[in-house]
Every structure is written in C-alpha cells, then in structure tokens.
Backbone as CSV, one residue per row, in Angstrom:
resi,resn,N_x,N_y,N_z,CA_x,CA_y,CA_z,C_x,C_y,C_z
1,MET,7.610,-29.780,-32.711,7.588,-29.748,-31.257,8.813,-29.032,-30.688
2,LEU,9.860,-28.936,-31.457,11.069,-28.262,-31.008,10.801,-26.798,-30.661
3,VAL,9.837,-26.189,-31.363,9.510,-24.774,-31.110,8.898,-24.574,-29.728
4,TYR,8.421,-25.625,-29.102,7.911,-25.515,-27.741,9.047,-25.188,-26.774
5,TYR,10.240,-25.688,-27.069,11.386,-25.499,-26.186,12.294,-24.346,-26.596
6,PHE,12.323,-24.017,-27.884,13.209,-22.968,-28.374,12.422,-22.014,-29.270
7,LYS,12.446,-20.751,-28.948,11.662,-19.753,-29.687,12.474,-19.037,-30.768
8,GLN,13.783,-18.921,-30.573,14.606,-18.169,-31.510,14.803,-18.979,-32.795
9,HIS,14.564,-18.305,-33.910,14.695,-18.955,-35.220,16.125,-19.441,-35.457
10,TRP,17.111,-18.622,-35.094,18.513,-18.997,-35.301,18.874,-20.234,-34.498
11,ARG,18.277,-20.360,-33.286,18.570,-21.529,-32.449,17.972,-22.801,-33.055
12,LEU,16.781,-22.676,-33.609,16.145,-23.817,-34.264,16.964,-24.273,-35.474
13,LEU,17.453,-23.308,-36.248,18.298,-23.654,-37.394,19.587,-24.338,-36.947
14,GLN,20.135,-23.842,-35.866,21.376,-24.410,-35.333,21.160,-25.856,-34.883
15,LEU,20.052,-26.125,-34.213,19.761,-27.467,-33.708,19.427,-28.449,-34.822
16,ARG,18.836,-27.946,-35.892,18.388,-28.831,-36.969,19.480,-29.055,-38.018
17,GLN,20.648,-29.399,-37.533,21.766,-29.735,-38.409,22.249,-31.140,-38.071
18,GLY,22.884,-31.770,-39.007,23.503,-33.068,-38.756,22.546,-34.237,-38.908
19,PRO,23.058,-35.431,-38.671,22.292,-36.647,-38.941,21.101,-36.877,-38.012
20,PHE,21.086,-36.278,-36.823,19.964,-36.480,-35.914,18.858,-35.450,-36.124
21,ALA,19.093,-34.463,-36.976,18.155,-33.349,-37.151,16.728,-33.802,-37.438
22,GLU,16.568,-34.804,-38.290,15.219,-35.235,-38.661,14.491,-35.924,-37.509
23,HIS,15.211,-36.298,-36.465,14.593,-36.991,-35.327,14.402,-36.085,-34.115
24,LEU,14.933,-34.877,-34.173,14.922,-33.999,-33.007,13.507,-33.609,-32.584
25,ASP,12.647,-33.306,-33.537,11.263,-32.962,-33.188,10.547,-34.142,-32.534
26,GLY,10.777,-35.331,-33.053,10.165,-36.524,-32.465,10.622,-36.761,-31.041
27,LEU,11.913,-36.572,-30.789,12.426,-36.731,-29.435,11.849,-35.651,-28.525
28,ALA,11.764,-34.433,-29.019,11.169,-33.348,-28.230,9.724,-33.693,-27.858
29,ARG,8.995,-34.241,-28.792,7.606,-34.656,-28.543,7.556,-35.742,-27.470
30,GLU,8.485,-36.675,-27.558,8.532,-37.765,-26.582,8.871,-37.247,-25.184
31,LEU,9.843,-36.345,-25.089,10.199,-35.764,-23.788,8.999,-35.035,-23.184
32,HIS,8.285,-34.306,-24.039,7.107,-33.570,-23.579,6.011,-34.535,-23.109
33,SER,5.779,-35.599,-23.863,4.722,-36.550,-23.504,5.055,-37.318,-22.227
34,LYS,6.341,-37.481,-21.942,6.760,-38.156,-20.711,6.875,-37.179,-19.547
35,ARG,6.515,-35.933,-19.807,6.460,-34.874,-18.788,7.821,-34.536,-18.166
36,TYR,8.864,-34.554,-18.990,10.158,-34.079,-18.514,10.063,-32.576,-18.331
37,CYS,10.796,-32.052,-17.366,10.720,-30.608,-17.112,11.244,-29.831,-18.319
38,HIS,10.767,-28.623,-18.452,11.082,-27.781,-19.608,12.582,-27.531,-19.713
39,LYS,13.185,-27.121,-18.604,14.623,-26.796,-18.634,15.465,-28.040,-18.909
40,GLY,15.127,-29.158,-18.286,15.861,-30.394,-18.517,15.751,-30.852,-19.964
41,SER,14.573,-30.688,-20.555,14.378,-31.056,-21.964,15.196,-30.148,-22.868
42,GLN,15.236,-28.857,-22.542,16.057,-27.927,-23.327,17.526,-28.334,-23.291
43,GLN,18.019,-28.678,-22.096,19.412,-29.102,-21.965,19.669,-30.362,-22.786
44,THR,18.760,-31.319,-22.686,18.897,-32.579,-23.422,18.943,-32.315,-24.916
45,LEU,18.015,-31.535,-25.412,17.941,-31.249,-26.846,19.143,-30.439,-27.322
46,SER,19.634,-29.532,-26.496,20.815,-28.744,-26.854,22.049,-29.631,-26.992
47,ILE,22.240,-30.525,-26.038,23.392,-31.430,-26.089,23.298,-32.335,-27.310
48,ILE,22.095,-32.833,-27.585,21.919,-33.711,-28.739,22.137,-32.942,-30.040
49,GLY,21.694,-31.691,-30.085,21.948,-30.865,-31.261,23.438,-30.671,-31.489
50,ARG,24.139,-30.466,-30.405,25.592,-30.302,-30.513,26.244,-31.614,-30.948
51,PHE,25.746,-32.740,-30.421,26.257,-34.045,-30.840,26.020,-34.260,-32.334
52,SER,24.863,-33.866,-32.814,24.524,-34.053,-34.224,25.501,-33.307,-35.132
53,ILE,25.876,-32.100,-34.739,26.861,-31.331,-35.507,28.221,-32.020,-35.450
54,PHE,28.591,-32.512,-34.261,29.844,-33.257,-34.105,29.852,-34.472,-35.030
55,ALA,28.753,-35.220,-35.028,28.653,-36.414,-35.872,28.806,-36.047,-37.345
56,GLN,28.193,-34.948,-37.753,28.283,-34.501,-39.143,29.736,-34.171,-39.494
57,MET,30.436,-33.543,-38.573,31.841,-33.204,-38.814,32.720,-34.453,-38.882
58,GLN,32.248,-35.560,-38.311,32.981,-36.826,-38.363,32.649,-37.621,-39.621
59,GLY,31.808,-37.056,-40.493,31.460,-37.721,-41.741,30.204,-38.586,-41.650
60,ILE,29.487,-38.501,-40.562,28.246,-39.266,-40.387,27.123,-38.477,-41.058
61,ASP,26.429,-39.112,-41.993,25.355,-38.391,-42.695,23.972,-38.994,-42.469
62,SER,23.893,-40.048,-41.664,22.609,-40.677,-41.375,22.581,-41.109,-39.915
63,ALA,21.426,-40.962,-39.285,21.299,-41.360,-37.881,21.542,-42.852,-37.696
64,SER,21.366,-43.629,-38.740,21.587,-45.070,-38.641,23.073,-45.403,-38.435
65,GLN,23.955,-44.445,-38.672,25.393,-44.658,-38.492,25.872,-44.297,-37.086
66,ILE,24.982,-43.761,-36.274,25.343,-43.362,-34.913,25.473,-44.619,-34.061
67,ASP,26.565,-44.683,-33.284,26.755,-45.824,-32.397,27.370,-45.364,-31.068
68,GLU,27.514,-46.312,-30.162,28.041,-46.010,-28.829,29.465,-45.450,-28.893
69,ALA,30.267,-45.933,-29.811,31.643,-45.458,-29.928,31.682,-43.970,-30.288
70,LEU,30.781,-43.552,-31.179,30.713,-42.145,-31.558,30.267,-41.287,-30.374
71,VAL,29.321,-41.789,-29.605,28.858,-41.079,-28.411,30.014,-40.903,-27.435
72,GLU,30.791,-41.964,-27.207,31.943,-41.881,-26.303,32.978,-40.881,-26.802
73,ARG,33.227,-40.886,-28.105,34.181,-39.921,-28.673,33.696,-38.493,-28.455
74,PHE,32.415,-38.278,-28.637,31.842,-36.942,-28.426,32.056,-36.489,-26.982
75,LEU,31.773,-37.379,-26.042,31.932,-37.028,-24.630,33.387,-36.727,-24.293
76,LYS,34.304,-37.528,-24.817,35.717,-37.364,-24.487,36.403,-36.260,-25.276
77,GLU,36.120,-36.170,-26.568,36.839,-35.222,-27.417,36.193,-33.839,-27.463
78,GLU,34.891,-33.807,-27.412,34.193,-32.529,-27.586,33.835,-31.877,-26.255
79,LEU,33.279,-32.635,-25.340,32.784,-32.042,-24.097,33.799,-32.024,-22.966
80,ALA,34.561,-33.091,-22.815,35.494,-33.180,-21.683,36.476,-32.013,-21.614
81,PRO,37.067,-31.563,-22.732,38.011,-30.444,-22.637,37.372,-29.141,-22.155
82,GLU,36.062,-29.033,-22.266,35.383,-27.794,-21.863,34.925,-27.818,-20.412
83,GLY,35.022,-28.948,-19.763,34.567,-29.038,-18.387,33.519,-30.127,-18.233
84,VAL,32.837,-30.088,-17.126,31.878,-31.130,-16.795,30.496,-30.776,-17.340
85,PHE,29.930,-31.684,-18.091,28.557,-31.567,-18.578,27.798,-32.741,-17.982
86,LYS,27.307,-32.568,-16.767,26.737,-33.715,-16.066,25.469,-34.254,-16.717
87,TYR,24.802,-33.459,-17.539,23.580,-33.929,-18.192,23.854,-34.637,-19.521
88,ALA,25.064,-34.532,-20.018,25.363,-35.059,-21.353,25.170,-36.569,-21.479
89,PRO,25.700,-37.396,-20.578,25.493,-38.842,-20.752,24.009,-39.224,-20.753
90,ARG,23.239,-38.606,-19.872,21.805,-38.899,-19.817,21.111,-38.442,-21.099
91,ALA,21.473,-37.274,-21.584,20.874,-36.758,-22.816,21.171,-37.685,-23.993
92,LEU,22.393,-38.145,-24.074,22.771,-39.025,-25.174,22.137,-40.411,-25.040
93,ARG,21.878,-40.843,-23.803,21.127,-42.091,-23.609,19.705,-41.941,-24.145
94,HIS,19.096,-40.765,-23.892,17.763,-40.492,-24.442,17.786,-40.613,-25.972
95,MET,18.814,-40.030,-26.574,18.931,-40.057,-28.027,19.063,-41.487,-28.530
96,MET,19.955,-42.260,-27.911,20.172,-43.635,-28.359,18.925,-44.490,-28.138
97,ASP,18.267,-44.311,-26.998,17.027,-45.057,-26.735,15.950,-44.692,-27.753
98,TYR,15.876,-43.415,-28.104,14.893,-42.976,-29.089,15.171,-43.617,-30.450
99,LEU,16.426,-43.597,-30.863,16.787,-44.196,-32.159,16.502,-45.698,-32.172
100,ARG,16.750,-46.357,-31.062,16.454,-47.796,-30.982,14.950,-48.040,-31.033
101,SER,14.187,-47.230,-30.318,12.732,-47.426,-30.289,12.098,-47.196,-31.657
102,LYS,12.724,-46.388,-32.470,12.206,-46.113,-33.818,12.795,-47.065,-34.859
103,GLY,13.672,-47.957,-34.432,14.261,-48.931,-35.349,15.340,-48.353,-36.247
104,VAL,15.837,-47.174,-35.907,16.881,-46.538,-36.718,18.216,-47.229,-36.485
105,ILE,18.494,-47.565,-35.226,19.705,-48.313,-34.890,19.279,-49.549,-34.101
106,THR,20.151,-50.520,-34.066,19.840,-51.740,-33.329,20.536,-51.721,-31.978
107,THR,20.020,-52.510,-31.076,20.635,-52.649,-29.767,21.893,-53.491,-29.935
108,PRO,23.024,-52.994,-29.452,24.252,-53.769,-29.619,24.173,-55.074,-28.848
109,ILE,24.677,-56.123,-29.452,24.718,-57.421,-28.793,25.959,-57.446,-27.928
110,GLU,25.734,-57.633,-26.642,26.870,-57.655,-25.725,27.589,-58.983,-25.824
111,LYS,28.877,-58.887,-26.014,29.691,-60.095,-26.017,30.098,-60.351,-24.578
112,LYS,29.645,-61.457,-24.064,29.966,-61.783,-22.690,31.398,-62.307,-22.625
113,SER,32.198,-61.606,-21.861,33.583,-62.045,-21.714,33.655,-63.107,-20.617
114,TYR,34.670,-63.910,-20.716,34.852,-64.981,-19.742,35.206,-64.381,-18.391
115,ASP,34.485,-64.798,-17.376,34.754,-64.354,-16.021,35.078,-65.584,-15.180
116,PRO,36.321,-65.738,-14.756,36.692,-66.938,-13.997,35.999,-67.020,-12.637
117,ASP,35.452,-65.913,-12.160,34.826,-65.887,-10.840,33.303,-65.952,-10.892
118,GLU,32.732,-66.088,-12.076,31.278,-66.025,-12.228,30.555,-67.059,-11.359
119,ASP,30.976,-68.331,-11.418,30.312,-69.374,-10.630,30.418,-69.095,-9.130
120,LEU,31.581,-68.663,-8.703,31.800,-68.349,-7.295,30.886,-67.201,-6.847
121,LEU,30.791,-66.161,-7.664,29.973,-65.006,-7.316,28.480,-65.322,-7.359
122,VAL,28.066,-66.179,-8.264,26.662,-66.598,-8.300,26.320,-67.337,-7.008
123,GLY,27.211,-68.223,-6.574,27.008,-68.938,-5.323,26.983,-68.000,-4.123
124,TYR,27.880,-67.007,-4.138,27.930,-66.018,-3.056,26.635,-65.207,-3.017
125,ASP,26.148,-64.814,-4.177,24.896,-64.065,-4.249,23.740,-64.900,-3.694
126,GLU,23.720,-66.169,-4.031,22.675,-67.061,-3.529,22.745,-67.155,-2.001
127,HIS,23.945,-67.256,-1.461,24.135,-67.278,-0.006,23.620,-65.981,0.623
128,LEU,23.978,-64.853,0.022,23.539,-63.560,0.563,22.013,-63.437,0.554
129,ARG,21.390,-63.984,-0.480,19.936,-63.893,-0.611,19.228,-64.874,0.312
130,LYS,19.625,-66.153,0.253,18.894,-67.190,1.000,19.261,-67.243,2.480
131,VAL,20.547,-67.196,2.791,20.989,-67.367,4.175,20.928,-66.053,4.947
132,ARG,21.457,-65.000,4.332,21.505,-63.717,5.049,20.278,-62.856,4.814
133,GLY,19.486,-63.177,3.788,18.238,-62.449,3.531,18.437,-61.010,3.097
134,LEU,19.504,-60.728,2.379,19.804,-59.352,1.966,19.006,-58.959,0.717
135,ALA,18.666,-57.691,0.656,17.960,-57.151,-0.512,18.910,-57.104,-1.702
136,GLN,18.343,-57.004,-2.892,19.148,-57.047,-4.113,20.181,-55.926,-4.163
137,CYS,19.779,-54.699,-3.792,20.735,-53.583,-3.878,21.907,-53.791,-2.918
138,THR,21.646,-54.364,-1.735,22.728,-54.648,-0.788,23.624,-55.759,-1.327
139,ARG,22.998,-56.779,-1.899,23.779,-57.886,-2.474,24.674,-57.389,-3.610
140,GLN,24.162,-56.490,-4.424,24.964,-55.966,-5.534,26.215,-55.276,-5.022
141,GLY,26.079,-54.524,-3.923,27.242,-53.871,-3.332,28.249,-54.882,-2.809
142,CYS,27.747,-55.946,-2.160,28.634,-57.006,-1.655,29.342,-57.712,-2.808
143,LEU,28.602,-57.983,-3.869,29.197,-58.657,-5.027,30.243,-57.786,-5.704
144,ARG,29.978,-56.485,-5.750,30.944,-55.563,-6.345,32.252,-55.601,-5.540
145,GLY,32.132,-55.582,-4.208,33.315,-55.657,-3.354,34.055,-56.971,-3.518
146,ALA,33.298,-58.067,-3.615,33.919,-59.384,-3.792,34.657,-59.454,-5.120
147,ARG,34.062,-58.877,-6.159,34.701,-58.891,-7.481,36.003,-58.083,-7.453
148,VAL,35.974,-56.945,-6.761,37.180,-56.120,-6.645,38.268,-56.903,-5.908
149,PHE,37.864,-57.572,-4.814,38.839,-58.359,-4.058,39.424,-59.481,-4.893
150,LEU,38.589,-60.204,-5.605,39.079,-61.329,-6.416,40.029,-60.852,-7.513
151,ARG,39.704,-59.715,-8.130,40.592,-59.167,-9.160,41.939,-58.782,-8.535
152,TRP,41.866,-58.133,-7.373,43.102,-57.743,-6.680,43.941,-58.973,-6.353
153,TYR,43.299,-60.001,-5.834,44.007,-61.228,-5.443,44.717,-61.843,-6.648
154,ARG,44.044,-61.892,-7.780,44.645,-62.485,-8.982,45.827,-61.643,-9.480
155,GLU,45.714,-60.325,-9.335,46.822,-59.454,-9.759,48.019,-59.587,-8.820
156,GLN,47.772,-59.696,-7.519,48.841,-59.785,-6.524,49.516,-61.147,-6.519
157,HIS,48.715,-62.186,-6.786,49.223,-63.551,-6.683,48.820,-64.362,-7.917
158,PRO,49.385,-64.040,-9.068,48.989,-64.744,-10.288,49.358,-66.230,-10.286
159,ASP,50.296,-66.600,-9.409,50.741,-67.994,-9.367,49.975,-68.826,-8.333
160,ARG,49.081,-68.187,-7.575,48.327,-68.895,-6.530,46.864,-69.049,-6.932
161,VAL,46.235,-70.107,-6.434,44.803,-70.313,-6.655,44.052,-69.807,-5.425
162,LEU,42.775,-69.673,-5.550,41.952,-69.090,-4.489,41.965,-69.941,-3.214
163,VAL,42.161,-71.215,-3.342,42.216,-72.104,-2.180,43.394,-71.738,-1.275
164,ASP,44.417,-71.115,-1.864,45.614,-70.735,-1.099,45.463,-69.381,-0.395
165,LEU,44.285,-68.809,-0.420,44.019,-67.501,0.189,44.327,-67.530,1.685
166,LEU,45.013,-66.500,2.151,45.375,-66.386,3.564,44.690,-65.173,4.182
167,GLY,44.580,-65.198,5.487,44.018,-64.050,6.204,44.836,-62.794,5.958
168,SER,46.137,-62.963,5.825,47.012,-61.812,5.570,46.722,-61.200,4.194
169,ASP,46.275,-62.010,3.244,45.890,-61.470,1.928,44.708,-60.520,2.074
170,VAL,43.745,-60.945,2.872,42.555,-60.110,3.094,42.964,-58.809,3.779
171,MET,43.807,-58.897,4.791,44.252,-57.691,5.500,45.025,-56.754,4.567
172,ASN,45.914,-57.308,3.758,46.671,-56.481,2.810,45.741,-55.787,1.821
173,PHE,44.723,-56.507,1.361,43.745,-55.909,0.449,43.030,-54.742,1.122
174,LEU,42.565,-54.951,2.359,41.846,-53.885,3.065,42.747,-52.682,3.322
175,ILE,43.974,-52.912,3.729,44.913,-51.806,3.981,45.144,-51.015,2.696
176,GLU,45.373,-51.717,1.609,45.606,-51.043,0.325,44.359,-50.288,-0.138
177,THR,43.205,-50.905,0.016,41.959,-50.287,-0.438,41.602,-49.078,0.417
178,PHE,41.802,-49.185,1.731,41.450,-48.081,2.622,42.369,-46.880,2.450
179,SER,43.538,-47.098,1.881,44.442,-45.973,1.641,44.013,-45.156,0.419
180,GLN,43.067,-45.688,-0.351,42.569,-44.992,-1.535,41.323,-44.192,-1.174
181,PRO,41.013,-43.157,-1.957,39.867,-42.295,-1.626,38.520,-42.941,-1.989
182,HIS,37.994,-43.765,-1.099,36.669,-44.363,-1.263,35.769,-43.810,-0.165
183,SER,34.469,-43.905,-0.373,33.520,-43.417,0.624,33.522,-44.336,1.847
184,ILE,33.055,-43.801,2.958,32.960,-44.580,4.193,32.005,-45.763,3.986
185,THR,30.909,-45.516,3.274,29.936,-46.582,3.003,30.580,-47.726,2.244
186,TRP,31.360,-47.398,1.217,32.034,-48.425,0.420,32.987,-49.230,1.303
187,LYS,33.741,-48.542,2.157,34.695,-49.235,3.020,33.979,-50.141,4.026
188,LYS,32.865,-49.661,4.600,32.105,-50.491,5.536,31.554,-51.729,4.840
189,ARG,30.994,-51.526,3.652,30.430,-52.656,2.913,31.518,-53.652,2.538
190,LEU,32.677,-53.139,2.224,33.795,-54.011,1.859,34.202,-54.887,3.037
191,CYS,34.184,-54.347,4.219,34.532,-55.122,5.415,33.517,-56.225,5.681
192,CYS,32.273,-56.000,5.320,31.254,-57.053,5.499,31.585,-58.244,4.658
C-alpha cells in the first residue's frame, strides 16, 4: 500500500528501513481506509520512516522496543534542531496507536501521582456542573485555571494552608499571571 503514496523506488527503499519498516504498509493501508488525505498521509508516513531510521540508529531492531521515551527523544533530538514539524507529534501518535492496535506494544500503565488538590477540584467540578450548569469543555478550562492557582499558592506560601487564603493572594496571582503572555480568553476564564 505504500506505493499508493510514493512512486519513486528510491523513496520506498528509504522508507522501508528500521524497526517500523515491516508495519509501514499496514499503517498506509489503515490511513487510506480511514480516508486520510493523500498529502497528509504522505507527511505522516515520511515522518514515521524518518523515525524508524532514527530508532535503528539508537540500536532498536524491533518495533516491540519502541516506546514513548524514544518518540520524545526523536522529537527533541532529531526534529527540534531543524525547526518546527507541526505534523510530527500527530504522525507519531498514529504510529504508536497502530502498534498498540496490532499488539506489538502495550499501552503504558499510567502511574497516578498524588494530587493534594484532587478532592477539592472534584468538588469544584461538581459545583460547576450542577449549580452553574457549565458544559464539560468550559468546566475543564475552569479546573485548569484552579489547578494553576492552587499550584501557585502552594509555591508562594508553602507554610500556609488553603484555609489561610486571602483576597490579596488572589490579586497577586492575577497580577503575576496577567503579566505573562497568555491569551485574552485564558485571562478571562481565569478571572471567572
């Protein structure tokens, strides 16, 4: 299926290198069946081909050895110095999802870290949903702002508990946050 996207023999040989090579045709078939645009699929497959060569140079000889850490290294070490590749993270997500769907790699088990504000934020989310009637996407923005504020408060006042919060703390947080380059939407939502 790769020949549908690339006609040059040398390009096909170049793409079919490294540990992902044996899966590239399958991914190309999947992109085609999901009706991804031709140019977008070419970009995705090109980035993945380049990743496969990078992985091979790192000593990876099987797709089962590919993990999120290797993907991050590729983005930071290989692509970042050359400029912005805005399609690269999405392309590599396609690759990882494909490998997971075929059982080549497993889904990483997320270790949930302790969040001292989790109970408070769950209660706040419930208030936003039940009392204020906000949609999920709006609530997520409010929760993100609340989490940023709580983190800031703990950093500024490590010796104080949340019950000791003052109005001046809120004002100082807003002044500090507004001095940073955030969007107008983010600042408005933060004030809510």
